N, C-alpha and C positions, 0 to 999 in steps of 0.2 A: 504531943509524942505519939508516933505511929505504933499501933499494936500489930501482932501476929495475927495473920488469918489462916485458918484451916483451910487446906486445899483439898486433901484427900488422905487416904490410908497409905502407909508405907507400901503396902502390898499392890498398890494401884501402879508402882512404877519399879517395877524389878530391874537388877542391874543388867545395864546395857540397854535400856529402853527408855524412852521419852514420852511426855504425855503433856498436853496443853490443859490447863485449867482456866476457868473464868473467875478471876477474883474481884467481883463487883464492878465488871466492865473492863478489866485490865487483862489481856491475855497473857498469860504466864506458862511458860514451858519448863517443866522439871524433869531432868536427866538424872538417871540412876547410874552412877560409877562406882562398882565395888559396893563399900557399905557407906558410901556418901552421896548425898543429893544436893543438886545445884538447880538454882532458879532463876532464870533469865526472861528477857521480854520475849513474847512468844512469836514474833513476826520479824522476818529478816528485814533490817533497815535498808536492804539493797533494794527489793521489788516487792516486798510485803509476803513473801512465801511462810507457809506455816512450818516454822522449824520442827515441831513435834512428829511432822509426816516425812522429815528428811532422813539422813543416815548418821547413826552414832558410832563412830570408831574411837575407841579409847575415849578420850576428853574432847574430840573434835566432832562438831556437829556440821552436817553439810546441808544447806538450804536445797530443798526438792525442785525449787523453782528455776534458780540460775545458778546454782553450785557454789556459792560463796560459803565460805567457811569459817567457823568461830570456836574458840576454845570456851567450853563450859564453866571451867573454873575461875574464869575472870571476865569471859566475854570479849576478849580481844579478838581481833580479825587475824586469821591464819591465812586465808586466800579470799581476795576480792575479785569478782567477775568484774572484767574490763568493759565487756559490752562488744567485744571485737565480734564481726558477724552478725552484729543484729542490725535491724534497720535503723535509720536514722531517727525515726520517731520515737524507738524504744531507747535507743543509746543516750539520746538528749536528757531523758527522765533519769538516767542512772546519776546516783548520789557518790560522792567521795566516800572512801572507806569509813565505815562508821561501828565502832564497838557496840556489843549488845548490852543493855542496862542488865546489872545482875541484882538480884534481891537477896537480902539476909534470910537463912534456913535455919529452922531448929525442928527437931524431932520430939514430939510430947505425946504420952500416952497412944503410940503407935500411928500418930499422924503427921503428916508433912505440913508446916507452918511456914508462912513467910510475912516478912514486913516489907510493904510496898515503898515506903519512903526511909530514908536513912536519917 
């Protein structure tokens, strides 16, 4: 059974912000929304954009690379970039809409902890 891994302090991710952490080689993005924290895969499944460098509006994160959007509460796709206007070489690499992997989060002793496998 997987154990929880400490990523960082609660103060590292103020409400309305995101931060990427390296959890033993796994890139994990943590979003602070109100008094809750959500942990998801750190890279966009569309074309690998660093989600923590994107924009967080409420519970929706927009990838900085190609503007795909995901809900941080459960990882579902809000908007998927179609590839329209991109060169053929880039457009053919686009994948079908894919939700983000979500990790279980708990707060203990002022630290954000995640369980990488369910």
